[in-house]
Structure formats: structure tokens, C-alpha cells
C-alpha positions in Angstrom: 42.0 -22.7 -143.3 41.4 -25.2 -146.0 44.1 -27.5 -144.7 42.8 -27.8 -141.6 39.5 -29.3 -142.9 41.0 -30.8 -146.1 43.7 -33.2 -147.2 46.4 -30.6 -149.4 49.4 -31.1 -151.4 51.9 -29.4 -153.5 52.1 -29.6 -157.1 55.3 -30.5 -159.1 55.4 -26.9 -161.1 54.9 -23.6 -161.1 51.2 -22.4 -161.8 51.4 -18.4 -161.2 54.3 -16.3 -160.7 53.8 -12.8 -159.5 56.2 -10.0 -159.3 56.7 -7.5 -156.6 57.7 -3.5 -157.3 57.8 -0.5 -155.4 54.3 0.9 -157.1 52.4 -1.6 -156.0 49.2 -0.4 -154.2 49.9 -2.5 -150.9 53.5 -1.1 -150.2 51.3 1.5 -147.8 49.5 -1.1 -146.2 52.3 -2.4 -144.0 50.5 -2.5 -140.5 47.2 -3.8 -141.7 49.2 -6.2 -143.4 51.1 -7.6 -140.3 47.5 -7.2 -137.9 46.0 -9.9 -140.8 48.5 -11.7 -140.8 49.0 -12.1 -137.0 45.4 -13.0 -136.8 46.2 -15.9 -139.0 49.2 -16.9 -137.1 47.1 -17.0 -134.0 44.9 -19.7 -135.1 47.7 -22.1 -136.9 49.9 -21.8 -133.7 47.1 -22.7 -131.4 46.3 -25.7 -134.0 49.8 -27.1 -133.2 49.4 -26.6 -129.4 51.7 -23.3 -129.1 51.3 -21.1 -126.5 52.6 -17.4 -127.5 52.2 -14.2 -126.7 51.9 -11.0 -129.0 55.5 -10.4 -129.2 56.3 -13.8 -130.5 53.3 -12.9 -133.8 55.5 -10.1 -134.1 59.0 -11.7 -134.6 57.0 -14.3 -136.6 56.1 -12.1 -138.5 59.3 -10.9 -139.0 60.8 -14.0 -140.3 59.0 -13.2 -143.5 60.0 -9.5 -143.8 63.9 -9.0 -142.8 64.8 -8.1 -146.1 62.0 -6.3 -146.6 61.7 -4.3 -143.2 65.4 -4.0 -143.3 65.8 -5.9 -140.1 69.2 -7.5 -139.0 68.8 -9.7 -136.3 71.0 -9.4 -133.2 71.5 -12.0 -130.6 68.8 -11.8 -128.9 66.4 -12.5 -132.2 68.8 -15.1 -133.1 68.2 -17.2 -130.2 64.3 -16.6 -130.2 63.9 -18.1 -134.0 65.6 -21.0 -133.3 64.0 -22.2 -130.1 60.5 -20.8 -131.8 61.2 -22.7 -135.1 62.7 -25.9 -133.2 58.9 -25.3 -130.9 57.2 -25.4 -133.9 59.1 -28.4 -135.5 58.6 -30.5 -132.9 54.3 -29.4 -132.5 54.1 -30.4 -135.9 55.5 -33.8 -135.2 53.2 -34.1 -132.1 49.9 -32.6 -134.0 50.6 -33.4 -137.8 49.1 -30.3 -138.8 51.7 -29.8 -142.1 53.2 -32.3 -144.4 56.4 -32.9 -143.6 59.1 -32.8 -145.0 58.1 -29.8 -146.7 57.6 -28.2 -143.1 61.0 -28.7 -141.8 61.9 -27.6 -145.3 60.3 -24.1 -144.9 61.6 -23.8 -140.9 65.1 -24.4 -142.4 64.8 -22.1 -145.1 63.9 -19.5 -142.4 66.5 -20.4 -140.0 69.0 -19.7 -142.9 66.9 -16.3 -143.9 67.9 -15.5 -140.0 71.6 -16.2 -140.0 72.4 -14.6 -143.6 70.7 -11.1 -142.3 72.5 -11.4 -138.4 75.6 -12.5 -140.3 75.8 -8.3 -140.8 75.7 -8.0 -136.9 77.2 -10.9 -135.7 79.8 -11.6 -138.4 79.8 -15.2 -140.3 82.0 -16.8 -138.2 79.9 -16.4 -135.5 76.6 -16.9 -137.4 78.1 -20.1 -139.7 79.2 -22.2 -136.3 75.6 -21.3 -135.1 73.7 -22.4 -138.2 75.7 -25.5 -138.1 75.4 -26.4 -134.7 71.6 -26.2 -134.7 69.5 -29.1 -136.2 67.6 -27.2 -137.9 70.6 -26.9 -140.4 69.6 -30.1 -142.0 66.5 -28.4 -143.6 68.4 -25.3 -144.5 69.8 -26.1 -147.8 66.2 -27.8 -149.2 63.9 -25.0 -147.9 66.5 -22.5 -149.8 66.1 -24.6 -152.6 62.5 -24.8 -152.7 62.7 -20.8 -151.9 64.6 -19.6 -154.7 62.4 -22.4 -157.4 59.3 -20.9 -156.3 60.7 -17.4 -156.8 62.3 -17.6 -159.7 61.2 -15.8 -163.4 61.0 -18.8 -165.0 61.4 -22.5 -164.2 64.8 -23.8 -162.9 63.6 -27.5 -162.5 67.6 -28.6 -162.5 67.7 -26.8 -159.4 65.1 -28.7 -157.5 67.0 -32.2 -158.6 68.5 -33.6 -155.9 72.3 -34.2 -155.9 
């Protein structure tokens, strides 16, 4: 909501880290959390000019929770995810809601995660071809690098350096 009204930027260093563990109190609040996040996603999608269904919100929510929910994407979900992520990317180009290239890196990281988790059901050769065939693949590595950096237990600035 802040980004909709004010300029935002990323700082070059991590200021806060958080731990996740099974005894956290939010572990048993998954359903309210899902509804809350979907309520956040809806206006963001509208700001991008994207038409969506309730099912899209649920699938979008899964993009961040595949590991936690032990979700293995099937071919149908992979097809949906690629189309959805490309739609988000194109809509952001038109609406300029989120800064580039950060937004595309985020989408590329999601695409890589979808393919990674789908490999258990579809096999690596199939998923690897699918990953590389999508235009999202060019953003996958930068997106993964940033994700690892933000989740690492200590600074890994060497990991962010461009080759």
C-alpha cells in the first residue's frame, strides 16, 4: 500500500533477518493468513489491470508456499504459473507499478521454484526444457540469487556480485 502512494527502494544491505521454526505461533494460522494475503493480492492485481478469479488468488498464494505446503505442481499448474507470471510481467511494463528489474527477478525466481518443485512429478528433463523455453528463465538466476541472499543466516555479499 505504501508503494502505491510513495516511492520505494531496496537497501543494499539486509537490516532484519527472521527465523522460521515449527513452534512459531503462526503455524496454526494458515487459513487466516491465506485469506489475508489474498485480500492484499487482489488490489495489487487490480492496480496492474489484471482480471482474475478466486482460483487465481489461491494459485498465486501457492507460488510462495510450495515447499511449506509440500505442494508438487502438476503440468496444469506449471502451464498456469508460466502464463500468470508472464501476464504479471507484461502488466507491470504497462502500469509501471513495481520497479524493474526487481519485479522481473522476483517473477523469475518464482518460475524457477515452480519448475524445481514440478520436477518430482514431471521429471528433470521435461522441466529443464520447460524452464529454458520460457522468457522468464532469463530472470530466474538473478531472482534466485536475491532470494538466497535475503534468506541467508549471515551476509553473503559475494553471492550477489555479477559474474
